[in-house]
Biopython code that builds the backbone (N, CA, C, O; Angstrom):
import numpy as np
from Bio.PDB.StructureBuilder import StructureBuilder

atoms = [
    (1, "UNK", "N", (-30.675, -18.214, 35.227)),
    (1, "UNK", "CA", (-30.709, -18.160, 33.804)),
    (1, "UNK", "C", (-30.968, -19.544, 33.256)),
    (1, "UNK", "O", (-30.447, -20.535, 33.766)),
    (2, "UNK", "N", (-31.762, -19.604, 32.233)),
    (2, "UNK", "CA", (-32.044, -20.907, 31.645)),
    (2, "UNK", "C", (-31.702, -20.880, 30.163)),
    (2, "UNK", "O", (-31.819, -19.855, 29.491)),
    (3, "UNK", "N", (-31.281, -22.024, 29.683)),
    (3, "UNK", "CA", (-30.900, -22.128, 28.271)),
    (3, "UNK", "C", (-32.118, -22.489, 27.452)),
    (3, "UNK", "O", (-32.771, -23.509, 27.672)),
    (4, "UNK", "N", (-32.401, -21.620, 26.503)),
    (4, "UNK", "CA", (-33.494, -21.920, 25.585)),
    (4, "UNK", "C", (-32.872, -22.263, 24.242)),
    (4, "UNK", "O", (-31.876, -21.657, 23.846)),
    (5, "UNK", "N", (-33.434, -23.202, 23.557)),
    (5, "UNK", "CA", (-32.871, -23.564, 22.248)),
    (5, "UNK", "C", (-32.996, -22.377, 21.294)),
    (5, "UNK", "O", (-33.971, -21.627, 21.344)),
    (6, "UNK", "N", (-32.011, -22.222, 20.437)),
    (6, "UNK", "CA", (-32.068, -21.093, 19.507)),
    (6, "UNK", "C", (-33.231, -21.262, 18.527)),
    (6, "UNK", "O", (-33.569, -22.363, 18.091)),
    (7, "UNK", "N", (-33.801, -20.151, 18.220)),
    (7, "UNK", "CA", (-34.917, -20.177, 17.270)),
    (7, "UNK", "C", (-34.346, -20.278, 15.858)),
    (7, "UNK", "O", (-33.167, -19.995, 15.643)),
    (8, "UNK", "N", (-35.169, -20.676, 14.905)),
    (8, "UNK", "CA", (-34.689, -20.726, 13.518)),
    (8, "UNK", "C", (-34.153, -19.370, 13.052)),
    (8, "UNK", "O", (-33.202, -19.305, 12.273)),
    (9, "UNK", "N", (-34.759, -18.312, 13.525)),
    (9, "UNK", "CA", (-34.288, -16.971, 13.160)),
    (9, "UNK", "C", (-32.893, -16.717, 13.728)),
    (9, "UNK", "O", (-32.026, -16.174, 13.043)),
    (10, "UNK", "N", (-32.682, -17.113, 14.987)),
    (10, "UNK", "CA", (-31.365, -16.959, 15.602)),
    (10, "UNK", "C", (-30.316, -17.785, 14.866)),
    (10, "UNK", "O", (-29.194, -17.326, 14.653)),
    (11, "UNK", "N", (-30.681, -19.003, 14.480)),
    (11, "UNK", "CA", (-29.752, -19.865, 13.743)),
    (11, "UNK", "C", (-29.410, -19.244, 12.384)),
    (11, "UNK", "O", (-28.254, -19.271, 11.961)),
    (12, "UNK", "N", (-30.403, -18.692, 11.712)),
    (12, "UNK", "CA", (-30.177, -18.066, 10.415)),
    (12, "UNK", "C", (-29.254, -16.856, 10.569)),
    (12, "UNK", "O", (-28.367, -16.643, 9.742)),
    (13, "UNK", "N", (-29.457, -16.069, 11.616)),
    (13, "UNK", "CA", (-28.605, -14.909, 11.860)),
    (13, "UNK", "C", (-27.163, -15.338, 12.162)),
    (13, "UNK", "O", (-26.206, -14.717, 11.698)),
    (14, "UNK", "N", (-27.031, -16.404, 12.943)),
    (14, "UNK", "CA", (-25.700, -16.918, 13.280)),
    (14, "UNK", "C", (-24.982, -17.407, 12.018)),
    (14, "UNK", "O", (-23.797, -17.132, 11.828)),
    (15, "UNK", "N", (-25.693, -18.120, 11.171)),
    (15, "UNK", "CA", (-25.100, -18.603, 9.922)),
    (15, "UNK", "C", (-24.686, -17.437, 9.025)),
    (15, "UNK", "O", (-23.617, -17.454, 8.416)),
    (16, "UNK", "N", (-25.539, -16.442, 8.958)),
    (16, "UNK", "CA", (-25.235, -15.266, 8.141)),
    (16, "UNK", "C", (-24.002, -14.531, 8.687)),
    (16, "UNK", "O", (-23.155, -14.077, 7.917)),
    (17, "UNK", "N", (-23.909, -14.418, 10.006)),
    (17, "UNK", "CA", (-22.765, -13.765, 10.629)),
    (17, "UNK", "C", (-21.473, -14.515, 10.318)),
    (17, "UNK", "O", (-20.460, -13.901, 9.984)),
    (18, "UNK", "N", (-21.509, -15.843, 10.427)),
    (18, "UNK", "CA", (-20.325, -16.651, 10.132)),
    (18, "UNK", "C", (-19.928, -16.475, 8.667)),
    (18, "UNK", "O", (-18.742, -16.349, 8.360)),
    (19, "UNK", "N", (-20.907, -16.466, 7.759)),
    (19, "UNK", "CA", (-20.628, -16.275, 6.338)),
    (19, "UNK", "C", (-19.985, -14.911, 6.082)),
    (19, "UNK", "O", (-19.026, -14.805, 5.318)),
    (20, "UNK", "N", (-20.513, -13.880, 6.720)),
    (20, "UNK", "CA", (-19.954, -12.537, 6.537)),
    (20, "UNK", "C", (-18.539, -12.439, 7.095)),
    (20, "UNK", "O", (-17.682, -11.789, 6.496)),
    (21, "UNK", "N", (-18.289, -13.070, 8.224)),
    (21, "UNK", "CA", (-16.943, -13.066, 8.800)),
    (21, "UNK", "C", (-15.957, -13.768, 7.876)),
    (21, "UNK", "O", (-14.818, -13.322, 7.733)),
    (22, "UNK", "N", (-16.383, -14.863, 7.246)),
    (22, "UNK", "CA", (-15.508, -15.566, 6.310)),
    (22, "UNK", "C", (-15.225, -14.692, 5.087)),
    (22, "UNK", "O", (-14.092, -14.641, 4.608)),
    (23, "UNK", "N", (-16.240, -14.014, 4.589)),
    (23, "UNK", "CA", (-16.036, -13.129, 3.439)),
    (23, "UNK", "C", (-15.052, -12.011, 3.768)),
    (23, "UNK", "O", (-14.173, -11.697, 2.966)),
    (24, "UNK", "N", (-15.198, -11.419, 4.930)),
    (24, "UNK", "CA", (-14.281, -10.345, 5.339)),
    (24, "UNK", "C", (-12.864, -10.887, 5.438)),
    (24, "UNK", "O", (-11.915, -10.215, 5.035)),
    (25, "UNK", "N", (-12.712, -12.084, 5.967)),
    (25, "UNK", "CA", (-11.390, -12.682, 6.090)),
    (25, "UNK", "C", (-10.761, -12.896, 4.718)),
    (25, "UNK", "O", (-9.585, -12.590, 4.524)),
    (26, "UNK", "N", (-11.525, -13.413, 3.770)),
    (26, "UNK", "CA", (-11.005, -13.612, 2.417)),
    (26, "UNK", "C", (-10.671, -12.281, 1.755)),
    (26, "UNK", "O", (-9.669, -12.180, 1.046)),
    (27, "UNK", "N", (-11.483, -11.272, 1.971)),
    (27, "UNK", "CA", (-11.219, -9.963, 1.382)),
    (27, "UNK", "C", (-9.961, -9.337, 1.974)),
    (27, "UNK", "O", (-9.194, -8.694, 1.258)),
    (28, "UNK", "N", (-9.745, -9.517, 3.265)),
    (28, "UNK", "CA", (-8.532, -8.999, 3.891)),
    (28, "UNK", "C", (-7.299, -9.681, 3.306)),
    (28, "UNK", "O", (-6.284, -9.030, 3.057)),
    (29, "UNK", "N", (-7.389, -10.996, 3.086)),
    (29, "UNK", "CA", (-6.273, -11.734, 2.497)),
    (29, "UNK", "C", (-6.022, -11.256, 1.069)),
    (29, "UNK", "O", (-4.874, -11.037, 0.681)),
    (30, "UNK", "N", (-7.084, -11.096, 0.291)),
    (30, "UNK", "CA", (-6.935, -10.631, -1.091)),
    (30, "UNK", "C", (-6.346, -9.221, -1.122)),
    (30, "UNK", "O", (-5.506, -8.919, -1.970)),
    (31, "UNK", "N", (-6.776, -8.370, -0.214)),
    (31, "UNK", "CA", (-6.253, -7.009, -0.147)),
    (31, "UNK", "C", (-4.762, -7.008, 0.183)),
    (31, "UNK", "O", (-4.001, -6.224, -0.385)),
    (32, "UNK", "N", (-4.347, -7.873, 1.088)),
    (32, "UNK", "CA", (-2.922, -7.956, 1.429)),
    (32, "UNK", "C", (-2.112, -8.432, 0.226)),
    (32, "UNK", "O", (-1.022, -7.921, -0.030)),
    (33, "UNK", "N", (-2.642, -9.410, -0.513)),
    (33, "UNK", "CA", (-1.938, -9.907, -1.694)),
    (33, "UNK", "C", (-1.851, -8.823, -2.772)),
    (33, "UNK", "O", (-0.810, -8.668, -3.412)),
    (34, "UNK", "N", (-2.927, -8.083, -2.972)),
    (34, "UNK", "CA", (-2.916, -7.002, -3.959)),
    (34, "UNK", "C", (-1.949, -5.893, -3.557)),
    (34, "UNK", "O", (-1.261, -5.322, -4.403)),
    (35, "UNK", "N", (-1.904, -5.598, -2.289)),
    (35, "UNK", "CA", (-0.989, -4.568, -1.801)),
    (35, "UNK", "C", (0.460, -4.986, -2.052)),
    (35, "UNK", "O", (1.283, -4.170, -2.466)),
    (36, "UNK", "N", (0.762, -6.240, -1.802)),
    (36, "UNK", "CA", (2.112, -6.742, -2.041)),
    (36, "UNK", "C", (2.446, -6.708, -3.532)),
    (36, "UNK", "O", (3.556, -6.333, -3.911)),
    (37, "UNK", "N", (1.496, -7.097, -4.371)),
    (37, "UNK", "CA", (1.719, -7.073, -5.817)),
    (37, "UNK", "C", (1.931, -5.643, -6.305)),
    (37, "UNK", "O", (2.771, -5.405, -7.173)),
    (38, "UNK", "N", (1.185, -4.696, -5.762)),
    (38, "UNK", "CA", (1.356, -3.293, -6.143)),
    (38, "UNK", "C", (2.733, -2.779, -5.733)),
    (38, "UNK", "O", (3.385, -2.066, -6.495)),
    (39, "UNK", "N", (3.167, -3.136, -4.548)),
    (39, "UNK", "CA", (4.498, -2.712, -4.090)),
    (39, "UNK", "C", (5.577, -3.286, -5.002)),
    (39, "UNK", "O", (6.530, -2.590, -5.351)),
    (40, "UNK", "N", (5.431, -4.565, -5.394)),
    (40, "UNK", "CA", (6.398, -5.187, -6.306)),
    (40, "UNK", "C", (6.402, -4.474, -7.658)),
    (40, "UNK", "O", (7.463, -4.219, -8.228)),
    (41, "UNK", "N", (5.214, -4.154, -8.168)),
    (41, "UNK", "CA", (5.108, -3.477, -9.464)),
    (41, "UNK", "C", (5.737, -2.090, -9.405)),
    (41, "UNK", "O", (6.396, -1.665, -10.353)),
    (42, "UNK", "N", (5.538, -1.395, -8.310)),
    (42, "UNK", "CA", (6.147, -0.071, -8.171)),
    (42, "UNK", "C", (7.666, -0.159, -8.134)),
    (42, "UNK", "O", (8.353, 0.664, -8.739)),
    (43, "UNK", "N", (8.192, -1.154, -7.425)),
    (43, "UNK", "CA", (9.645, -1.331, -7.364)),
    (43, "UNK", "C", (10.198, -1.660, -8.747)),
    (43, "UNK", "O", (11.239, -1.136, -9.142)),
    (44, "UNK", "N", (9.503, -2.527, -9.485)),
    (44, "UNK", "CA", (9.953, -2.887, -10.827)),
    (44, "UNK", "C", (9.888, -1.670, -11.751)),
    (44, "UNK", "O", (10.793, -1.463, -12.560)),
    (45, "UNK", "N", (8.847, -0.877, -11.641)),
    (45, "UNK", "CA", (8.746, 0.338, -12.445)),
    (45, "UNK", "C", (9.866, 1.313, -12.136)),
    (45, "UNK", "O", (10.406, 1.953, -13.039)),
    (46, "UNK", "N", (10.212, 1.426, -10.880)),
    (46, "UNK", "CA", (11.315, 2.308, -10.489)),
    (46, "UNK", "C", (12.645, 1.804, -11.054)),
    (46, "UNK", "O", (13.455, 2.586, -11.553)),
    (47, "UNK", "N", (12.857, 0.498, -10.968)),
    (47, "UNK", "CA", (14.086, -0.078, -11.539)),
    (47, "UNK", "C", (14.128, 0.145, -13.049)),
    (47, "UNK", "O", (15.173, 0.486, -13.603)),
    (48, "UNK", "N", (12.994, -0.046, -13.709)),
    (48, "UNK", "CA", (12.948, 0.163, -15.160)),
    (48, "UNK", "C", (13.219, 1.618, -15.523)),
    (48, "UNK", "O", (13.906, 1.893, -16.507)),
    (49, "UNK", "N", (12.687, 2.548, -14.743)),
    (49, "UNK", "CA", (12.929, 3.966, -14.997)),
    (49, "UNK", "C", (14.413, 4.290, -14.825)),
    (49, "UNK", "O", (14.984, 5.041, -15.616)),
    (50, "UNK", "N", (15.028, 3.728, -13.799)),
    (50, "UNK", "CA", (16.471, 3.948, -13.596)),
    (50, "UNK", "C", (17.277, 3.365, -14.751)),
    (50, "UNK", "O", (18.212, 3.994, -15.245)),
    (51, "UNK", "N", (16.913, 2.178, -15.171)),
    (51, "UNK", "CA", (17.612, 1.539, -16.279)),
    (51, "UNK", "C", (17.449, 2.356, -17.559)),
    (51, "UNK", "O", (18.415, 2.541, -18.300)),
    (52, "UNK", "N", (16.263, 2.836, -17.820)),
    (52, "UNK", "CA", (16.023, 3.651, -19.009)),
    (52, "UNK", "C", (16.852, 4.935, -18.968)),
    (52, "UNK", "O", (17.404, 5.351, -19.987)),
    (53, "UNK", "N", (16.940, 5.559, -17.802)),
    (53, "UNK", "CA", (17.746, 6.777, -17.670)),
    (53, "UNK", "C", (19.208, 6.504, -17.995)),
    (53, "UNK", "O", (19.850, 7.272, -18.710)),
    (54, "UNK", "N", (19.728, 5.401, -17.460)),
    (54, "UNK", "CA", (21.129, 5.043, -17.719)),
    (54, "UNK", "C", (21.329, 4.747, -19.200)),
    (54, "UNK", "O", (22.322, 5.174, -19.790)),
    (55, "UNK", "N", (20.400, 4.023, -19.801)),
    (55, "UNK", "CA", (20.532, 3.701, -21.224)),
    (55, "UNK", "C", (20.476, 4.952, -22.095)),
    (55, "UNK", "O", (21.214, 5.062, -23.074)),
    (56, "UNK", "N", (19.610, 5.885, -21.747)),
    (56, "UNK", "CA", (19.537, 7.134, -22.509)),
    (56, "UNK", "C", (20.814, 7.951, -22.366)),
    (56, "UNK", "O", (21.275, 8.567, -23.327)),
    (57, "UNK", "N", (21.379, 7.954, -21.173)),
    (57, "UNK", "CA", (22.658, 8.645, -20.985)),
    (57, "UNK", "C", (23.749, 7.994, -21.831)),
    (57, "UNK", "O", (24.540, 8.682, -22.475)),
    (58, "UNK", "N", (23.783, 6.649, -21.823)),
    (58, "UNK", "CA", (24.775, 5.936, -22.625)),
    (58, "UNK", "C", (24.570, 6.207, -24.111)),
    (58, "UNK", "O", (25.541, 6.398, -24.843)),
    (59, "UNK", "N", (23.334, 6.225, -24.559)),
    (59, "UNK", "CA", (23.045, 6.515, -25.958)),
    (59, "UNK", "C", (23.520, 7.918, -26.325)),
    (59, "UNK", "O", (24.086, 8.127, -27.398)),
    (60, "UNK", "N", (23.289, 8.864, -25.442)),
    (60, "UNK", "CA", (23.769, 10.224, -25.694)),
    (60, "UNK", "C", (25.279, 10.273, -25.815)),
    (60, "UNK", "O", (25.808, 10.994, -26.661)),
    (61, "UNK", "N", (25.987, 9.510, -24.976)),
    (61, "UNK", "CA", (27.452, 9.473, -25.041)),
    (61, "UNK", "C", (27.918, 8.845, -26.360)),
    (61, "UNK", "O", (28.870, 9.315, -26.983)),
    (62, "UNK", "N", (27.236, 7.783, -26.768)),
    (62, "UNK", "CA", (27.609, 7.118, -28.018)),
    (62, "UNK", "C", (27.370, 8.050, -29.197)),
    (62, "UNK", "O", (28.211, 8.158, -30.090)),
    (63, "UNK", "N", (26.233, 8.717, -29.199)),
    (63, "UNK", "CA", (25.940, 9.649, -30.295)),
    (63, "UNK", "C", (26.957, 10.785, -30.310)),
    (63, "UNK", "O", (27.398, 11.211, -31.377)),
    (64, "UNK", "N", (27.325, 11.272, -29.142)),
    (64, "UNK", "CA", (28.321, 12.346, -29.069)),
    (64, "UNK", "C", (29.660, 11.874, -29.619)),
    (64, "UNK", "O", (30.356, 12.622, -30.305)),
    (65, "UNK", "N", (30.018, 10.631, -29.315)),
    (65, "UNK", "CA", (31.291, 10.090, -29.793)),
    (65, "UNK", "C", (31.252, 9.862, -31.298)),
    (65, "UNK", "O", (32.242, 10.103, -31.989)),
    (66, "UNK", "N", (30.124, 9.401, -31.803)),
    (66, "UNK", "CA", (30.011, 9.122, -33.236)),
    (66, "UNK", "C", (29.912, 10.389, -34.066)),
    (66, "UNK", "O", (30.478, 10.469, -35.156)),
    (67, "UNK", "N", (29.209, 11.359, -33.561)),
    (67, "UNK", "CA", (28.957, 12.590, -34.311)),
    (67, "UNK", "C", (29.500, 13.790, -33.541)),
    (67, "UNK", "O", (28.749, 14.671, -33.125)),
    (68, "UNK", "N", (30.799, 13.805, -33.362)),
    (68, "UNK", "CA", (31.386, 14.906, -32.607)),
    (68, "UNK", "C", (31.188, 16.233, -33.331)),
    (68, "UNK", "O", (31.122, 17.282, -32.690)),
    (69, "UNK", "N", (31.094, 16.198, -34.659)),
    (69, "UNK", "CA", (30.788, 17.391, -35.438)),
    (69, "UNK", "C", (29.302, 17.354, -35.767)),
    (69, "UNK", "O", (28.828, 16.394, -36.375)),
    (70, "UNK", "N", (28.568, 18.376, -35.379)),
    (70, "UNK", "CA", (27.112, 18.368, -35.578)),
    (70, "UNK", "C", (26.726, 18.275, -37.040)),
    (70, "UNK", "O", (25.605, 17.868, -37.346)),
    (71, "UNK", "N", (27.614, 18.639, -37.955)),
    (71, "UNK", "CA", (27.333, 18.528, -39.377)),
    (71, "UNK", "C", (27.302, 17.085, -39.847)),
    (71, "UNK", "O", (26.691, 16.777, -40.871)),
    (72, "UNK", "N", (27.962, 16.190, -39.101)),
    (72, "UNK", "CA", (27.971, 14.782, -39.462)),
    (72, "UNK", "C", (26.703, 14.053, -39.019)),
    (72, "UNK", "O", (26.406, 12.959, -39.498)),
    (73, "UNK", "N", (25.981, 14.654, -38.124)),
    (73, "UNK", "CA", (24.787, 13.992, -37.590)),
    (73, "UNK", "C", (23.707, 13.926, -38.682)),
    (73, "UNK", "O", (23.466, 14.911, -39.381)),
    (74, "UNK", "N", (23.069, 12.774, -38.822)),
    (74, "UNK", "CA", (22.020, 12.667, -39.839)),
    (74, "UNK", "C", (20.838, 13.568, -39.481)),
    (74, "UNK", "O", (20.616, 13.875, -38.309)),
    (75, "UNK", "N", (20.085, 13.989, -40.493)),
    (75, "UNK", "CA", (18.935, 14.851, -40.211)),
    (75, "UNK", "C", (17.855, 14.050, -39.481)),
    (75, "UNK", "O", (17.825, 12.822, -39.560)),
    (76, "UNK", "N", (16.978, 14.747, -38.778)),
    (76, "UNK", "CA", (15.881, 14.060, -38.108)),
    (76, "UNK", "C", (15.019, 13.303, -39.135)),
    (76, "UNK", "O", (15.032, 13.652, -40.315)),
    (77, "UNK", "N", (14.291, 12.301, -38.718)),
    (77, "UNK", "CA", (13.526, 11.469, -39.638)),
    (77, "UNK", "C", (12.477, 12.223, -40.442)),
    (77, "UNK", "O", (12.105, 11.747, -41.514)),
    (78, "UNK", "N", (11.988, 13.346, -40.000)),
    (78, "UNK", "CA", (10.928, 14.048, -40.719)),
    (78, "UNK", "C", (11.443, 14.853, -41.920)),
    (78, "UNK", "O", (10.645, 15.452, -42.641)),
    (79, "UNK", "N", (12.773, 14.875, -42.146)),
    (79, "UNK", "CA", (13.307, 15.611, -43.307)),
    (79, "UNK", "C", (13.453, 14.694, -44.489)),
    (79, "UNK", "O", (13.886, 15.127, -45.557)),
]
sb = StructureBuilder()
sb.init_structure("model")
sb.init_model(0)
sb.init_chain("A")
sb.init_seg("    ")
for serial, (resi, resn, name, xyz) in enumerate(atoms, 1):
    if name == "N":
        sb.init_residue(resn, " ", resi, " ")
    sb.init_atom(name, np.array(xyz, "f"), 0.0, 1.0, " ", f" {name:<3s}", serial, name[0])
structure = sb.get_structure()
């Protein structure tokens, strides 16, 4: 076997391959970061939903305590 110098076409293909490999590497890194950010956002949304549920339950208890007689409750805003 003998070593022949790479042709300009071979060099261009090699450069293009290296460029594509770098792009794929950056895209994989960006995808991992986006996946982590999405997981964090989902966890925060779940915590917020739990907090909202607890607050609504507490509000219902407060309203029940304040207006134990339904006649004392103010009318809905559309009246």
